Structure formats: C-alpha cells, structure tokens
C-alpha beads as a LAMMPS data file, in Angstrom:
LAMMPS data file: protein, C-alpha beads

54 atoms
53 bonds

1 atom types
1 bond types

-500.0 500.0 xlo xhi
-500.0 500.0 ylo yhi
-500.0 500.0 zlo zhi

Masses

1 110.0

Atoms # bond

1 1 1 -6.115 4.828 -3.453
2 1 1 -3.780 4.163 -6.365
3 1 1 -1.813 7.334 -5.654
4 1 1 -1.111 6.247 -2.081
5 1 1 0.020 2.802 -3.193
6 1 1 2.253 4.043 -5.997
7 1 1 3.675 6.789 -3.777
8 1 1 4.553 4.271 -1.087
9 1 1 6.125 1.914 -3.601
10 1 1 8.136 4.803 -5.024
11 1 1 9.327 5.743 -1.534
12 1 1 10.362 2.116 -0.964
13 1 1 12.219 2.051 -4.282
14 1 1 14.016 5.299 -3.432
15 1 1 15.001 3.858 -0.038
16 1 1 16.462 0.828 -1.823
17 1 1 18.258 2.999 -4.366
18 1 1 19.862 5.154 -1.656
19 1 1 21.123 2.058 0.185
20 1 1 19.013 2.705 3.263
21 1 1 19.382 0.246 6.126
22 1 1 17.588 -3.040 5.644
23 1 1 15.062 -2.383 8.428
24 1 1 13.977 0.860 6.712
25 1 1 13.341 -0.879 3.389
26 1 1 11.574 -3.825 5.020
27 1 1 9.565 -1.496 7.243
28 1 1 8.442 0.546 4.257
29 1 1 7.556 -2.619 2.344
30 1 1 5.489 -4.051 5.214
31 1 1 3.821 -0.691 5.758
32 1 1 2.824 -0.590 2.100
33 1 1 1.510 -4.158 2.244
34 1 1 -0.606 -3.241 5.260
35 1 1 -1.879 -0.106 3.502
36 1 1 -2.832 -2.113 0.405
37 1 1 -4.705 -4.678 2.502
38 1 1 -6.570 -2.013 4.473
39 1 1 -7.428 0.030 1.389
40 1 1 -8.628 -3.044 -0.495
41 1 1 -10.739 -4.137 2.470
42 1 1 -12.290 -0.677 2.610
43 1 1 -12.830 -0.654 -1.158
44 1 1 -14.472 -4.084 -1.224
45 1 1 -16.712 -3.510 1.784
46 1 1 -17.808 -0.075 0.618
47 1 1 -18.780 -1.522 -2.764
48 1 1 -20.797 -4.249 -1.097
49 1 1 -22.496 -1.718 1.163
50 1 1 -23.890 -0.034 -1.933
51 1 1 -25.525 -3.357 -2.868
52 1 1 -23.671 -3.568 -6.153
53 1 1 -23.930 -6.838 -8.037
54 1 1 -21.132 -8.338 -10.049

Bonds

1 1 1 2
2 1 2 3
3 1 3 4
4 1 4 5
5 1 5 6
6 1 6 7
7 1 7 8
8 1 8 9
9 1 9 10
10 1 10 11
11 1 11 12
12 1 12 13
13 1 13 14
14 1 14 15
15 1 15 16
16 1 16 17
17 1 17 18
18 1 18 19
19 1 19 20
20 1 20 21
21 1 21 22
22 1 22 23
23 1 23 24
24 1 24 25
25 1 25 26
26 1 26 27
27 1 27 28
28 1 28 29
29 1 29 30
30 1 30 31
31 1 31 32
32 1 32 33
33 1 33 34
34 1 34 35
35 1 35 36
36 1 36 37
37 1 37 38
38 1 38 39
39 1 39 40
40 1 40 41
41 1 41 42
42 1 42 43
43 1 43 44
44 1 44 45
45 1 45 46
46 1 46 47
47 1 47 48
48 1 48 49
49 1 49 50
50 1 50 51
51 1 51 52
52 1 52 53
53 1 53 54
C-alpha cells in the first residue's frame, strides 16, 4: 500500500518538475487522493473484519 502511494506521489512530483500541463498534475494528484482513500477504506475494513480490537 505504501509503495503505491509513494510511487504515485513521486510520479506527480516528476510531472510537476517537468512542467507538465496543469490538468496532468491535477489529474495525477486527484488520482492519488482517490487511491489513498480507497486503500485506507480497504485497510480499515479488512482490519475490522478480523475482529481486531484497538
């Protein structure tokens, strides 16, 4: 999970560094935000499914 997030953030940073069009950078940023939300939702619900207590 961390590798996907850091890889996506690195790709976004590279797009910014190479002066990519604004829609590419914003698209990559929103895509990464969506990926983080989906991965966190999966992570949280899978932990709860194992009846873990905090």
